[in-house]
C-alpha positions as CSV (number, residue, x, y, z in Angstrom):
1,X,-50.4,-37.5,-3.6
2,X,-49.9,-38.3,-7.2
3,X,-47.2,-35.8,-9.0
4,X,-49.5,-32.8,-10.7
5,X,-47.3,-33.0,-13.7
6,X,-47.9,-36.8,-14.4
7,X,-51.1,-36.7,-13.3
8,X,-52.0,-33.6,-16.0
9,X,-49.9,-35.7,-18.8
10,X,-52.7,-38.6,-18.4
11,X,-55.8,-36.5,-18.3
12,X,-57.8,-36.6,-21.6
13,X,-56.9,-33.6,-24.3
14,X,-60.3,-32.6,-24.5
15,X,-60.5,-32.1,-20.5
16,X,-57.5,-30.0,-20.5
17,X,-58.8,-28.0,-23.1
18,X,-61.9,-27.1,-21.7
19,X,-60.3,-25.5,-18.6
20,X,-57.7,-23.9,-20.6
21,X,-60.9,-22.3,-22.4
22,X,-62.4,-21.7,-18.9
23,X,-59.3,-20.0,-17.6
24,X,-58.6,-18.1,-20.7
25,X,-62.4,-16.2,-20.3
26,X,-61.3,-15.4,-16.5
27,X,-57.9,-14.3,-16.7
28,X,-56.3,-12.3,-19.5
29,X,-52.9,-13.0,-19.0
30,X,-53.8,-16.8,-20.2
31,X,-55.9,-15.9,-23.3
32,X,-52.8,-14.0,-24.5
33,X,-50.5,-17.0,-23.8
34,X,-53.2,-19.2,-26.2
35,X,-53.3,-16.9,-28.8
36,X,-49.4,-16.7,-28.8
37,X,-49.7,-20.5,-29.0
38,X,-52.0,-20.1,-31.8
39,X,-48.9,-18.4,-33.6
40,X,-46.1,-21.0,-32.7
41,X,-45.8,-22.1,-36.1
42,X,-45.4,-18.4,-37.3
43,X,-42.9,-16.9,-35.8
44,X,-42.9,-13.6,-37.5
45,X,-46.8,-13.3,-36.3
46,X,-45.5,-14.2,-33.0
47,X,-43.0,-11.7,-33.5
48,X,-45.1,-9.1,-34.6
49,X,-47.0,-9.8,-31.1
50,X,-43.6,-9.0,-29.1
51,X,-43.3,-6.2,-31.3
52,X,-46.8,-4.4,-30.3
53,X,-46.3,-4.6,-26.7
54,X,-43.1,-3.1,-26.8
55,X,-44.1,-0.6,-29.1
56,X,-46.7,0.0,-27.0
57,X,-43.9,0.4,-24.0
58,X,-41.9,2.9,-26.1
59,X,-44.8,5.3,-26.5
60,X,-45.7,5.5,-23.2
61,X,-45.2,8.5,-21.1
62,X,-46.7,6.5,-18.0
63,X,-43.9,7.4,-15.1
64,X,-43.7,4.6,-13.0
65,X,-42.6,5.6,-9.3
66,X,-40.8,3.7,-6.2
67,X,-43.9,1.8,-5.4
68,X,-44.9,0.6,-9.2
69,X,-41.6,0.2,-10.5
70,X,-41.0,-3.2,-9.4
71,X,-44.3,-4.7,-11.2
72,X,-43.1,-2.3,-14.3
73,X,-39.8,-4.2,-14.3
74,X,-41.4,-7.7,-13.8
75,X,-44.2,-7.0,-16.6
76,X,-40.3,-5.9,-18.6
77,X,-38.7,-9.3,-17.4
78,X,-41.5,-11.7,-18.4
79,X,-41.8,-10.2,-22.1
80,X,-38.1,-10.9,-22.3
81,X,-38.7,-14.7,-20.7
82,X,-41.6,-15.2,-23.0
83,X,-39.1,-14.0,-26.2
84,X,-36.4,-16.8,-25.2
85,X,-38.7,-19.3,-24.7
86,X,-41.3,-19.3,-27.4
87,X,-39.5,-17.5,-30.2
88,X,-36.2,-18.4,-30.1
89,X,-35.8,-21.4,-30.3
90,X,-38.2,-21.3,-33.7
91,X,-36.3,-18.4,-35.4
92,X,-33.0,-17.1,-33.3
93,X,-32.3,-14.4,-35.7
94,X,-36.1,-12.7,-35.2
95,X,-35.4,-13.3,-31.7
96,X,-32.1,-11.2,-31.5
97,X,-34.0,-8.6,-33.2
98,X,-36.6,-8.5,-30.8
99,X,-34.0,-8.3,-27.9
100,X,-31.8,-6.0,-29.4
101,X,-34.8,-3.9,-30.0
102,X,-35.8,-4.1,-26.3
103,X,-32.0,-3.2,-25.6
104,X,-32.3,0.3,-27.3
105,X,-35.4,1.0,-25.9
106,X,-33.7,1.6,-22.3
107,X,-33.6,5.0,-22.5
108,X,-37.4,5.0,-22.2
109,X,-37.5,2.5,-19.6
110,X,-34.9,4.5,-17.2
111,X,-36.9,7.9,-17.8
112,X,-39.9,6.5,-17.2
113,X,-39.1,4.8,-14.0
114,X,-37.8,5.4,-10.3
115,X,-34.8,3.2,-10.9
116,X,-33.2,3.6,-7.6
117,X,-33.5,-0.2,-6.5
118,X,-32.1,-0.9,-9.6
119,X,-34.7,-3.1,-11.1
120,X,-34.8,-1.6,-14.1
121,X,-30.8,-1.5,-14.6
122,X,-31.0,-5.3,-13.7
123,X,-33.8,-6.3,-16.5
124,X,-31.6,-4.3,-19.2
125,X,-28.6,-6.6,-17.9
126,X,-30.7,-9.7,-18.3
127,X,-31.6,-8.5,-22.2
128,X,-27.8,-8.3,-22.9
129,X,-27.5,-11.6,-21.5
130,X,-30.7,-13.4,-23.6
131,X,-29.1,-11.1,-26.4
132,X,-25.5,-13.1,-26.1
133,X,-27.1,-16.2,-25.7
134,X,-29.6,-16.3,-28.8
135,X,-26.9,-14.2,-31.2
136,X,-25.0,-17.6,-30.8
137,X,-27.4,-20.0,-32.2
138,X,-27.7,-17.0,-35.6
139,X,-26.2,-18.0,-38.8
140,X,-24.2,-14.8,-38.9
141,X,-20.5,-14.6,-39.3
142,X,-18.9,-13.4,-36.3
143,X,-17.9,-10.6,-37.5
144,X,-21.1,-9.4,-38.3
145,X,-22.8,-10.1,-34.8
146,X,-19.1,-8.2,-33.3
147,X,-20.4,-5.1,-35.0
148,X,-23.7,-5.3,-33.7
149,X,-22.5,-6.1,-30.2
150,X,-19.9,-2.7,-30.2
151,X,-22.5,-0.6,-32.1
152,X,-25.3,-1.7,-28.5
153,X,-22.2,-1.4,-26.3
154,X,-21.2,2.0,-27.5
155,X,-24.4,3.3,-27.1
156,X,-24.6,2.5,-23.6
157,X,-26.1,6.0,-21.7
158,X,-26.9,4.2,-18.4
159,X,-24.4,1.6,-17.6
160,X,-26.5,-1.4,-18.1
161,X,-25.1,-3.0,-20.8
162,X,-21.6,-3.6,-19.6
163,X,-22.3,-7.4,-19.9
164,X,-22.4,-7.3,-23.6
165,X,-19.1,-6.7,-23.3
166,X,-18.1,-8.7,-20.1
167,X,-19.3,-11.5,-20.9
168,X,-18.4,-11.2,-24.7
169,X,-16.8,-14.9,-24.6
170,X,-20.0,-16.3,-24.7
171,X,-21.0,-15.5,-28.2
172,X,-17.0,-14.4,-29.7
173,X,-14.0,-16.5,-30.4
174,X,-11.1,-15.5,-28.2
175,X,-9.8,-14.7,-31.7
176,X,-12.9,-12.6,-32.2
177,X,-12.4,-10.4,-29.3
178,X,-8.4,-9.8,-29.7
179,X,-9.4,-8.5,-33.5
180,X,-11.9,-6.4,-31.2
181,X,-9.1,-5.0,-28.6
182,X,-6.4,-4.7,-31.5
183,X,-9.6,-2.2,-33.4
184,X,-10.3,-0.4,-29.7
185,X,-6.8,-0.2,-28.9
186,X,-6.0,1.3,-32.6
187,X,-9.0,3.7,-31.8
188,X,-7.6,4.7,-28.9
189,X,-3.8,5.8,-30.3
190,X,-5.8,8.1,-32.6
191,X,-7.5,9.6,-30.4
192,X,-4.9,10.4,-27.7
193,X,-2.9,11.6,-30.6
194,X,-5.4,14.1,-31.7
195,X,-6.0,15.2,-27.8
196,X,-2.3,15.4,-27.2
197,X,-1.5,18.2,-25.0
198,X,-5.3,18.8,-24.2
199,X,-5.9,20.1,-20.8
200,X,-8.7,17.2,-20.4
201,X,-9.2,14.4,-23.0
202,X,-12.4,13.8,-24.0
203,X,-15.4,11.6,-22.7
204,X,-15.1,9.3,-26.0
205,X,-11.2,8.4,-24.8
206,X,-12.6,7.2,-21.4
207,X,-15.7,5.5,-23.0
208,X,-12.9,3.6,-25.4
209,X,-10.6,2.6,-22.4
210,X,-14.1,1.0,-20.6
211,X,-14.8,-0.7,-23.7
212,X,-11.2,-2.4,-23.9
213,X,-11.3,-3.2,-19.9
214,X,-14.9,-5.5,-20.5
215,X,-13.2,-7.4,-23.4
216,X,-10.3,-7.6,-20.7
217,X,-12.6,-9.1,-18.6
218,X,-14.2,-11.6,-21.1
219,X,-10.6,-12.6,-21.9
220,X,-9.2,-12.7,-18.3
221,X,-6.3,-11.1,-19.5
222,X,-5.1,-8.5,-16.7
223,X,-2.6,-6.7,-20.2
224,X,-5.8,-5.4,-22.0
225,X,-7.1,-4.0,-18.6
226,X,-3.9,-2.3,-17.6
227,X,-3.5,-1.0,-21.4
228,X,-6.6,0.5,-21.4
229,X,-6.0,2.9,-18.3
230,X,-1.9,3.0,-19.4
231,X,-2.6,4.0,-23.1
232,X,-4.0,7.8,-22.1
233,X,-3.0,7.9,-18.2
234,X,0.8,6.5,-17.9
235,X,0.8,8.2,-14.3
236,X,-2.5,6.7,-13.5
237,X,-4.6,7.7,-10.1
238,X,-5.3,5.6,-7.0
239,X,-8.1,3.8,-8.1
240,X,-6.6,2.8,-11.7
241,X,-4.0,0.9,-9.8
242,X,-6.4,-0.6,-7.5
243,X,-8.1,-1.7,-10.9
244,X,-4.9,-2.9,-12.2
245,X,-3.7,-4.7,-9.0
246,X,-7.0,-6.7,-8.6
247,X,-7.2,-7.8,-12.1
248,X,-3.4,-9.4,-11.7
249,X,-4.2,-10.7,-9.0
250,X,-7.3,-12.5,-9.6
251,X,-5.2,-13.8,-12.7
252,X,-2.9,-15.2,-10.4
253,X,0.1,-12.8,-11.3
254,X,1.1,-11.5,-8.2
255,X,4.7,-10.4,-9.4
256,X,3.0,-8.1,-11.7
257,X,0.3,-6.6,-9.4
258,X,3.2,-5.6,-7.1
259,X,4.2,-3.1,-9.6
260,X,1.2,-0.9,-8.4
261,X,1.2,-1.3,-4.7
262,X,4.2,0.6,-4.0
263,X,3.5,4.1,-3.9
264,X,1.1,5.4,-0.7
265,X,-2.4,5.7,-1.8
266,X,-3.4,8.8,0.4
267,X,-7.3,8.2,1.8
268,X,-7.6,4.5,-0.3
269,X,-4.0,3.6,1.1
270,X,-5.9,0.7,3.2
271,X,-7.2,-0.7,0.3
272,X,-3.3,-0.7,-1.3
273,X,-2.5,-2.4,1.9
274,X,-5.2,-4.9,1.7
275,X,-4.0,-6.2,-1.8
276,X,-0.3,-5.7,-1.0
277,X,-0.6,-8.1,2.0
278,X,-2.9,-10.9,-0.7
279,X,0.3,-10.5,-3.0
280,X,2.8,-11.5,-0.3
281,X,0.6,-14.3,0.4
282,X,0.4,-15.1,-3.0
283,X,4.1,-15.0,-3.6
284,X,5.0,-17.1,-0.2
285,X,5.6,-13.7,2.1
286,X,4.0,-14.7,5.0
287,X,5.7,-12.8,7.4
288,X,4.9,-9.3,5.4
289,X,1.2,-10.9,4.7
290,X,0.7,-11.0,8.3
291,X,2.4,-8.2,9.4
292,X,0.3,-5.8,7.2
293,X,-3.2,-7.6,8.0
294,X,-2.1,-7.1,11.9
295,X,-1.6,-3.3,11.0
296,X,-4.9,-3.2,9.0
297,X,-7.0,-4.6,12.0
298,X,-5.2,-2.5,14.5
299,X,-6.0,0.4,12.4
300,X,-9.4,-0.1,11.6
301,X,-10.8,-3.0,14.2
302,X,-13.5,-4.5,12.1
303,X,-14.6,-8.3,11.7
304,X,-13.8,-8.4,8.3
305,X,-10.0,-7.2,9.0
306,X,-10.3,-9.6,12.2
307,X,-11.0,-12.4,9.7
308,X,-8.1,-11.1,7.3
309,X,-5.8,-10.8,10.1
310,X,-6.3,-14.6,12.0
311,X,-7.3,-16.8,8.7
312,X,-3.9,-16.9,7.2
313,X,-2.3,-17.1,10.4
314,X,-0.9,-21.0,11.7
315,X,-2.5,-22.4,14.4
316,X,0.8,-21.6,16.7
317,X,0.5,-17.8,16.4
318,X,-3.4,-17.7,16.7
319,X,-3.5,-17.8,20.4
320,X,-1.3,-14.8,21.3
321,X,-3.3,-12.9,18.0
322,X,-6.9,-13.6,19.9
323,X,-5.7,-12.4,22.6
324,X,-4.0,-9.0,21.0
325,X,-7.5,-8.6,19.1
326,X,-9.1,-9.4,22.1
327,X,-7.7,-6.3,24.1
328,X,-7.9,-4.0,20.9
329,X,-11.8,-4.6,20.7
330,X,-12.1,-4.0,23.9
331,X,-11.3,-0.3,23.3
332,X,-13.4,0.1,20.4
333,X,-15.2,3.3,21.3
334,X,-18.3,1.7,19.3
335,X,-19.9,-0.7,21.6
336,X,-21.6,-3.0,19.1
337,X,-18.7,-3.1,16.8
338,X,-16.8,-3.8,19.8
339,X,-19.1,-6.5,21.1
340,X,-19.4,-8.1,17.2
341,X,-15.4,-8.9,17.4
342,X,-15.5,-10.2,20.6
343,X,-18.2,-12.6,19.8
344,X,-16.1,-13.5,16.6
345,X,-13.7,-14.0,19.2
346,X,-15.9,-16.6,21.5
347,X,-15.8,-13.9,24.3
348,X,-19.4,-13.2,24.9
349,X,-19.3,-12.6,28.3
350,X,-16.7,-9.3,27.4
351,X,-19.4,-8.5,24.5
352,X,-22.0,-8.3,26.9
353,X,-20.3,-6.2,29.2
354,X,-19.4,-3.9,27.3
355,X,-23.0,-3.8,25.8
356,X,-24.4,-3.0,29.4
357,X,-21.5,-0.6,30.1
358,X,-22.0,1.6,27.0
359,X,-26.0,0.7,26.7
360,X,-26.5,4.7,25.9
361,X,-24.2,4.8,23.5
362,X,-24.9,2.0,21.0
363,X,-25.8,3.2,17.9
364,X,-29.8,2.1,16.9
365,X,-29.7,3.3,13.3
366,X,-27.3,0.1,12.9
367,X,-30.3,-1.7,12.0
368,X,-27.7,-4.2,9.4
369,X,-25.4,-5.9,12.2
370,X,-27.5,-5.3,15.5
371,X,-29.9,-7.5,14.9
372,X,-28.0,-10.9,14.3
373,X,-25.5,-9.6,17.1
374,X,-28.7,-9.9,19.5
375,X,-29.9,-13.1,17.8
376,X,-26.4,-14.4,18.6
377,X,-26.0,-13.0,22.1
378,X,-29.7,-14.3,23.1
379,X,-29.3,-18.1,21.5
380,X,-25.7,-18.0,23.7
381,X,-27.6,-16.8,27.1
382,X,-25.9,-13.4,26.8
383,X,-29.7,-11.6,27.4
384,X,-28.7,-8.5,29.1
385,X,-26.5,-7.9,26.0
386,X,-29.6,-8.9,23.5
387,X,-31.9,-6.8,25.8
388,X,-29.5,-4.1,25.6
389,X,-29.1,-3.9,21.7
390,X,-33.0,-4.3,21.1
391,X,-33.9,-1.3,23.5
392,X,-31.3,0.8,21.3
393,X,-33.0,-0.4,18.1
394,X,-36.5,0.3,19.2
395,X,-35.6,3.7,20.6
396,X,-34.0,4.8,17.2
397,X,-37.0,4.0,15.9
398,X,-39.3,5.7,17.9
399,X,-37.2,8.8,18.0
400,X,-36.9,9.0,14.6
401,X,-40.5,8.5,13.9
402,X,-39.7,6.1,11.5
403,X,-43.0,4.6,11.0
404,X,-42.3,2.2,7.8
405,X,-39.8,0.6,10.8
406,X,-42.9,0.2,13.0
407,X,-43.5,-3.2,12.8
408,X,-39.7,-3.9,13.5
409,X,-39.6,-1.9,16.3
410,X,-43.0,-3.8,17.5
411,X,-41.3,-7.1,17.0
412,X,-38.1,-5.7,19.1
413,X,-40.2,-5.1,22.1
414,X,-41.9,-8.5,21.9
415,X,-38.6,-10.2,22.0
416,X,-37.7,-7.8,25.1
417,X,-41.1,-9.1,26.6
418,X,-39.8,-12.5,26.3
419,X,-36.7,-11.9,28.0
420,X,-37.9,-9.8,30.5
421,X,-38.0,-12.7,33.3
422,X,-34.2,-12.5,33.5
423,X,-32.1,-10.5,35.6
424,X,-31.5,-7.4,33.8
425,X,-29.0,-5.6,36.5
426,X,-27.2,-3.4,36.3
427,X,-29.7,-2.3,33.0
428,X,-33.5,-1.1,34.2
429,X,-35.9,-3.7,34.4
430,X,-38.5,-4.3,31.5
431,X,-41.1,-3.0,33.2
432,X,-39.9,0.3,34.0
433,X,-38.0,0.6,30.2
434,X,-41.9,0.1,29.4
435,X,-43.1,2.6,31.3
436,X,-40.8,5.1,30.0
437,X,-41.2,4.2,26.6
438,X,-45.2,4.9,27.1
439,X,-44.5,8.1,28.7
440,X,-42.2,9.1,26.0
441,X,-43.7,7.7,22.7
442,X,-47.3,6.6,24.3
443,X,-49.1,9.0,21.4
444,X,-47.5,7.5,18.7
445,X,-50.6,5.3,18.0
446,X,-49.4,3.7,15.0
447,X,-46.7,1.6,16.6
448,X,-48.8,0.9,19.1
449,X,-51.5,-1.0,17.3
450,X,-49.1,-3.1,15.9
451,X,-47.1,-4.3,19.8
452,X,-50.0,-6.8,19.9
453,X,-49.7,-8.2,16.7
454,X,-46.3,-8.1,16.6
């Protein structure tokens, strides 16, 4: 079949015009797009149409709950894309003003929507990227654009404008960013001096520190990030030490990272040890790094900790390490976690034995890691282990009467039915499990109505 793009391009203009008119009469969005096309040679008029839409959103008192917020966010995002596509190439300065007005309206968007899913925040972050990419094409002095950028960033009340500074390198030269750092560090010095001796520093200090740290990201300069903290907190807490250590490691400067990895971090000390192991590895201290990684796994076994340990070992040491990891995994109280680690070690038989022996202890509410584990076991012929998991997942949904998950529960039951012909001993046979399920949850008609359609 001929490519649609090629087909349309060889059609007569009159025929395409008739189709567009027909679509415009039936679809308001098509009509609006064609009306904006009429204004394509008049950027100011086109911008006025975009401003009308933005002004209407700012005036609106309508609240968008969790069911409606995604649709609302999609409309906001579409507006941004239209401005970027239709107006920015013709008049970047006018488009920049629109993106700026949109960002400044973020309070309205956040307050009029349930953003627990982050949809509105994502749209505002996209608006910030549009602002930066459009500002690049504006014929304005860098200093003036920098001033506008900083004003927008300083007015961030919801944490969604951080990209303006974190990605400032898209707009500003290194010299421009260094000058901005110097300006902010001067502001910080004045604030710290003004409030020296106070029991608590004002929030403005934290805000300047965050701005400096974000510009440090743009510069890929960990020294700026470190000074952003040390300028007001010469004895940084564990989280601040982590921030600085990570920054130096990301810049491949492990020597400086080591300075912040020496003291115990209390309840966050496992993070310190992970970073310390990484620093030792970068410095060529393999024995110290590997010993730390093993200690981390043995203290809190997990698939992530397993790979952190094994992946850095030379081949000659991996066999013994895998044997030790398997022994540790067998002793993990959580059968699901134990089985995950054993599967990573290619010990599927042991994983299945653990799941069958501790079937009643499987946490069926772990719907993140258990379904893929069950799939892996089923694909590798370990149907008893997969059955134990799917039963736990199914029972957890029904026992909590989680009606929104009944579709998943029905699919779990379908998978159990597909595996029911296998010998499941010592687990109860499928017929017995199904009879018990009907006895305990037979009145959950919303679930049973989906079983046949699963």
